[in-house]
N, C-alpha and C positions, 0 to 999 in steps of 0.2 A: 403612945406614939401617934403622930398625925398620919392618918391613912393617905397614901399617895397612889397615883395611877402607874401604869407600866413605864411611863416616861420619867417618873419622879415628880410630876406635878401634883399639888395638893388636891384631894378630892373635894370639890365644891360645886354647888349649883350656881355658878357665876354666869352672867350674861355673856354671850359671844361678842365681846367688844371689838376684838380685832376683825372679825368677820364684818360687823357693821361698819367699822372704819374703812375697810377695803372697798365695800360696796359704795360708801359715800364718796371716797376719792375717785373711783372709776366713774361714778355718775357725774360728779362735778367736772371732771376732765372732758367727758362726752358733751356736756352742756356747753362748755367753753368752746370746744372745736366746732360744734354745730352753730353757735352764735357767730363765730368768726367766719365760717364758710357760708352762713345764711342758708344752710341746707342741712337736713338731717340724714340724707341718704348718700350724699357725695361730699365728703369732708376734705377732699384733697386741697381745696383752696384755703384751708385754715393754716395760718402760719405755725401754730402749735403742732398740728398734725404733721405738717411737712418736716418740722424739726425733730419730732419725737418718733416717727414711724421708722421701723427697722428697714433700712435700705443699705445692704452690705457694702456696696462700694463707697457710699457716703460715710458709713460707720468707720471704714478703714481710713478715710481721709479726714478724720478729726471729730466726727460725730459719734464718739464711742458710747455716749450715754444712751444711745438708741437701744443698746442691748438690754436695758432695763425699762426705759420709758415706753417702748412699744407695747409692753404688757399692760399699760394703763389706757391705751387707745382702743376705740372700737369703730367699725366701719359704718354701722347703722343701728337703729333702735332694736331690731331683732337680735343682732349680734350681741349687744351689751345685755339685753334681757336674758338671753339663754345662758350667758356666762355668769351673770349675777344670781340667777336662780340656782344654777349648779353650785356656785360658791356658797350660797345660803344653805342648801340641802346637805352638802358634804362637809362644809366648813364648820358648822355648828358642832357636830360630833367630834371632828378632829381637834377643834380647839379645846373641847372638854377633856379629851384624852391627853393631849400634849401640853396643854396650858398655853397662855397667850404668847409668850416669847418663843417657845419651840414651834408653835403653829406658824407664827409670823416668819420664822426662819425657813420652814418647809415651803411656805407659799412663795416667799421672795427669791430664795435660792432656786426653787423649781421654775419660777418665771424666768430667771436668768438662764437656767439650763436649757429651757425650751428655745429661747432666743439664740443661745450659743449654737444649738444644733442647726438652726436655720442658717446662721452665719457660716458654719463650717461646711455644710453640705448643700445649701440652697443656691439659687442663682444670684450672682452678685448684683444684678439689676432688678431683683424681685422686691416687692413691698409686702411687709408683714406687720400686722397689728393684732392685738387682742390678748385677753387674760386667759385664754384657753390652755396655754402651756402651764400656767400656774394651777388651773383647775385640774388638769391631768396629773400634776404633781401631787395634788391632794388625793386623787384616785389611787395613784401608786402607793402613797403613804397609807391610805386606808386598807389596801390589800395587805401590806406588811403588818399593820395593827391587827387585822382579822386573824392572820396566821399566828401572830404572837399570842393572841387570846384563845387560840385553838377553837375558833368558831368556823362554821361551814363557810368557805369563801366563794361559793358558787354564784351568789348574787353580785358580789363585787366584781368577780371575773366577768360575768355576763355584762355588767355595766361598762366595763372597760372595752370588751370586745365590740359591743354595739357601737360605742363611740368611735372606736378605731375604724370600723367598717364605714360609718358615716363620714369620717375624715377622708377615706379613699373614694367613696361613692359621689360625694358632692364636690364639684369643682370650686376652686378658690379657697379651700380649707388647707391649712398648713399641717400636713401629716408629720413633717419633721419637727415642728414645734411641739406637737402633741406627744410624740414619742420621746423627744428630749426631755420634756417636762415630766412625763411618766417615770422615766428611768431615774432622773435626778431626785424626784420626790421619794421614790421607793428606797433609793440608796441612803438618802439623808435620814429618812424615818427609821430605817433599820439601824443606822448609827445611833439614833437618839434612844431607841428602846432596847437594843441588844447589848450595848456596851456595859462594862461592869458597874454595879451599883455604888461601889466605893469611889468616892470623888466623882460622882456621876456628872455633875455640872461641868467640871473641867474636861472630862472625856467628851461630853456633848459639844462644848464650845470648840474643842479640837476637831471634832468631826465636821462642823460647819466650816471652819477655817480651811481644813485640808481640801474639802470639796470645792470651795471657792478658788483656792490656789490652782487646783487641777483645771477648772473651767477657764480661769484667766490665762493659764498657760496654753490651753488649746486655742484661745482667741489670739494670743500673740503669735502662735505658729501660723494661724490662718492669715494674720497680717502680712506675713512674708510672701503670701501667694496672690495677694490682690495688689494691683498697681496703685502707685501714689500719683495723684495729680497735683501739679504746681499751679 
């Protein structure tokens, strides 16, 4: 029998292609916005940045894609560098454990969950960008994996606590996005590795769909609370 990981992924020393692809996409988007704005530290004049950044009142009034696209924007070189380094460090191990498809699901659904948290509880006129919600989703997923493997979780817990403290201590960082991503990533990863092994892929696909339906339902409820402009 082919050996598999706790998620059902085949054990293989594959390259982290999804991690590399995500880093490439984020970098390309940052370069485009910097070129459009003709500035690397103030990207607000970039049309792409303006269209993709999460601005809840605009999201409600037709720009619904911001709930995903905001996770591929970054405010400055330090912002993207920190997120991409974290993605590289945490993502490589998570992709090996989960496999490419499951890892991509945790990253993207976690990104969406972080933005949904901002949309639900943040200011309607606030502006949010960054992949940190997805990175926190990977942290939450890593914590679940560590518990599943019965490994000492103290280092992962310490990593999460330190980053949450930084989220509170430094102005301008979206705590809501981080917490939302953390919870979403943990919940989805738990679904991917704890569901029954029989018909595992079907169960896992169902977990992704159910979580997405819940998040979309929360967005629709929030839609009723934000005014529509004509």
